[in-house]
C-alpha positions, 0 to 999 in steps of 0.5 A: 500500499502506498501514500504519494506525496510531494513534500520537497518544497517543504524541506527546501525552506526556513520558517520564520522566527519571532522577534520580541514583542513591543508591548511591555505587558507581553514582552516576557511571553514573546521573548520565550516563544521567540527562543523556541521559535528560533531553535525550531527555524535553525534546526530546519536551517541545518537539515540535510535537505535544506543544505542540499536543495536550498541553493535554489531558493530566493527570498525577498529582503525585508522592508526596513520601514516594516514596523513603521508602516504597520504602526501607521494602521489604525486598530479599527482597520486590523479588528475589522479585518479579523472580524471579517474572517469566517471563523468559529473561533472569536478572533479577539483583538487587543494590544496583546494580538497587535504586538504579535502581529507586529512581531510576525510581520517584522520577521516574517516579511523576508520568508513569507514564501516559506510559510505559504509553501509549507502551508500548501503541503501541510494545511490539507493534511491538517484540514482533513484531520480536524474535519474529522473530529469536527474541529474548527479549520482555523486551528491549523494555524496552531503549528505555526506557534507550536513548532514552526511547521518543523516535524523535527521540533523538540521543545525544552520540555520534551514536546515533539513534532508539528503539534508538539505533543508531550510523551504522556499525552501522545501516548494517550492519544494512540502515538507510539513512542518509544526507544526506536519510533516516535509517531509524534513526528509523523505528520499523518498521525500526529495530526489525527492525534491533535485533532482528537485532543482539541476535540476533547478539550472543547467537550471539557471546557465548551470554549475554544479559546480555553480548549486551545489554552489547555492544549498548550498548558494542560487542562489542569492549569486551566481549571486552576486558573478558572478557580483563581479568577472566582470561576470566570471561564473566558480566557481574557478574564482568567488571563492573569492566572494562567502560566506566562507561556500560555498568556501569549499563546492565544495572541500568537495564534490570532496573529498567525491567523491574521498573517496568513490571510491578510500578508497582501495588505501588508505589501507582502508578494512572496515568490513561490517555488513550484518544482517539488521534490517527488517522494513515495511512501511504501508500507514496511512489514519487516525489520529494516535498517536504513544502513541497507536502504542507503547501501542498496538504493543510494539514498543518503542517510541524512536524506532518509532521516529527514524523509522519515523523522519518526524513526530515532534509530535508523530503523523501521521495527516492522516485525509484527507491524506495519510502518511507512517508509518515505523515499525519493520517487526515482529511488522507489524502484530500486527499493522494490528490486533489492527489497529481499536483500535489504530485509535479509541483510537487516535481519541478519544484523539484528539477530547477531549475538550481542556482547555480554557486559559484566556488572561494574565492580564494587567501589572498594574492589574496583581495579585501579584505572587503566591507561585506556580509562585515562585516555577515556577521560582525556578524550572526554575532556577534549570533547568539552571543546568544539572547533567551529567549521565553515558554515556551522551555527551555534544551534548545530553545535549545541545539537551535536554536543546535547546542550543549548545555544544559551549554554554555550553563549554563556560558557564563552561569554558570547553576546551574539550568535555570531561565531567564526570558522576556526573558533574554539568553543567551550560546550561543557 
């Protein structure tokens, strides 16, 4: 059974990062969201497919007067535009929403082609899932706020995928998450689970704003905010009692909805790319290692990982199950031709006897440290530093060493994200 999709363009581009909000009351909330958005943006920037295909991409230059131009637009105009949208969810307009619209326009101005191109692929998938659970279509814009439409996005607290599911919530809604596979990163399955979860939250709270807020911070925090407000059940009335990030979540969602509908009114005319990378998806029912898919089809390992983000250890655990494998269309015949060899080689590798590991000796009887152990310690100390290579970014370096950009900047006294080739950075 096959699924056919055109997903190349969605991997050829970058998504916008947030700037800090100008309005003082939600400055901290916007900064937090901006930090996570930058992380997701850089993650996509450093992916294999971006580096391979993005050379043909052109982007618009940001208009340096964008903020000034937006500031000249009266509140009544923005409010009227929002109210003209045919949405079930109320598009409330206030100073917080205006701050987020301004923030989007500041950074998206040169990258709107990216967002529109990604939406052309993702939105039909989201819309189908949302309609299946009778959830308003406009909630497709939540993924802009959640993940920058990056299926590889992972938050500081462990939420993953386009819809940023936490581990427990994902499991509760049928997503398989273990050491080998993480279906929170599967576009189709995570979209279905997200629509189902939002549907359930609406039936708990009976209000779409509260349901969306609960999606962000959990129903328990919404119930606490309702109790602290004296029983009020309107988002803007319980606003002061919500977690800081959630206070900016609804305004950011409304702002994203506005931008995706009214970008031409702000002088944005994105140039769209029309030649996608064609891919096919085939269902696999036996164990398959990416190493042998690479060996027999020639698809590079990083491309395999990019096209199949749900597999965590370069393996499809197909024994007794059925899982999708996505490949470039021109490589699908090679996969079919060499399928038996790939399966046999994979099974042979997986069935080899593992090496027994003896438990560590008690501290008092543990042997003296050998030269090998000293060398290991020496190597560990060496790994505390990183020599910057050409084209590397702080995000890529942080990901490689299992740390964060902010920690690297703090360790090295950096005040910006700029680094130079050959620079020696402390990473631990």
